[in-house]
N, C-alpha and C positions, 0 to 999 in steps of 0.2 A: 413551982410556978413563978414566973418572973413578973415583977411589978411593971405596969405600963408607965412609960415615960410621960410625964406631964408636959403638955404642949402649952407654951405661953401664948396668951391671946393679946398681950400688950407689950410694948417696948418703950423704954424711956429714951427720949430723944432730946437733943439740945440743938437750938438754932437761934438765929438772930431775927427778931420780929420788930420791924420798924425801928431798928437801931438798938433794941434792948435784947440782952441775952435771955433766953427762955429755956426752961427744962419742963417737959410735959410727957404725959403718958399717951401714947398713940396706939389705938387698937389696930389689929392686923387688917381689918376691913374698913377702917375709918378713912374717909377722904379728907383732903386739906380744908375744905369748907367747914366740915364738922370740927376739925381741930381748932381752927380759928374761932369758931363760935364758942368752943369751950374756953377760949382765952378772952371772951367778952367782945370779940370783934364780929360785927354782923354786916359789914359792908359788902363782902363777897357773898352773893346769894346763889343758891342752887335753884335753877329754874327748869331747864330742860333735862338735866341729869345725863346728857349725852355729849357735852362739850361743843354744842352747836350754837349757843346763843351769846356767850361772852359775859353773862351776868356774874359768873363766878371767877372772873379773871383775877389772878394774883401774880406778882412778879417774884420769881425765884431765881436768885443769882443772876439778876439782870435780864431774865427772859420771861415773857408772859406765858403763863400756863393756865389750863382750865382746872380750877380747884375742885370741880366735881369729879374729874377723872384722875387727879393726882393723888396717889396714896399718901397719907400723912407721914408714914415712916420714911418716905423718900426725901423729906426736907431736913433730915438729921444732918447737922453741920452746915446747912444752907443759910443764905441771907434772904429773908422773906419780907416783901413790902406789900402793903395793902392800901386801900383807899384811905384808911385812917392815918397813914403816913403823910403828915402835912409839912408845910414849910417851916422855916426857923421860928422858934418861940411859939409853936402851935398855931401859927397863922396859916391861912390858905396859901397854897403855892400858886404860881402863875396859871397853871392849867385849871385848877379848881376855880380860881377867880374868873377866868375867861368863860367857863361853862355857866357861871352865875350871871355874868354880865350879858351874855347873849341869850339867856333863857334856853340853853341847850338840853332841856329835859322837860318832861311833863310829869309823869308819875314818879320818875327818879329811880325806878327799879334797875334799869340798865346802866345808869350814869356811872357807877364806880368802874365798871369794865371799860367803858369808853374813855374815862379819864386815865386809867392806867395804860391803856393802849396808846393814848395820845402822849403820855409821858415817854413811853418807849419809842414812839415815832420821833419825837423831838430830840431825844437823846441821840438817835441814829441820823436824823436829818433835821438840823435846826431850822431850815427854811424849806419845808416840804412843798412840792407842787401837788395839784389835786389828785393826780394818779397815785402818788405815794400815800396821800391821806386815805384815799379809797382802799388801797391795798392793805394798809395797816388796820383799818377799821372794818374790813370785810367780814371778819369772824364775830362781830358784835351786832346783835339785832335790837332794834328799838320798836316795840309794839305800838308805841304812840306816834311813830313816824316823825320824830323831831330831827330828821337827818339834815335838813337845811341849816338849822341852828347849830347842830353839832359840827358841821364843816366850818361854819363861821367861828365857832369856839376854838377849833384847832388852829385856824389862821390867826386869831387874836392871841392865843397862847404862844404861838411862835414869835409874834411881835413882842409880847410882854417878856418872854425869856431872852430875846436878843437885845432888849433895852431900847 
């Protein structure tokens, strides 16, 4: 009688998280949001669980991904950035500051996803027009309907980033 091969349910992965090297155990069925929460980061939130709302947005190797649909093991070797990634010396970056100054949030549940998408937008288009803003933010939903303020925040963040 042959012994059954033991199947591993976890994999050790290494990645960079907001500029710090990390080694973590990732479960075979664990998503990126769960992995981040195990690291003490709760900014990316699983809301819809279907990749439709943007609350779980995380930047992986410079590209926004839905953390609820991204398997944790896929970030092995990647550069992962979350809302907790701030400006120099732990200060708020221009995008975070613009969201505060314009009141571009109500409950704040969706705010991390909008901020990360705004960072990605401004990295690609430092002076975006409204069509570009709408395109980049189309995958993020705000149940409180703070959209007018969010658009103002994006425009202000562009001004702040460009000096």
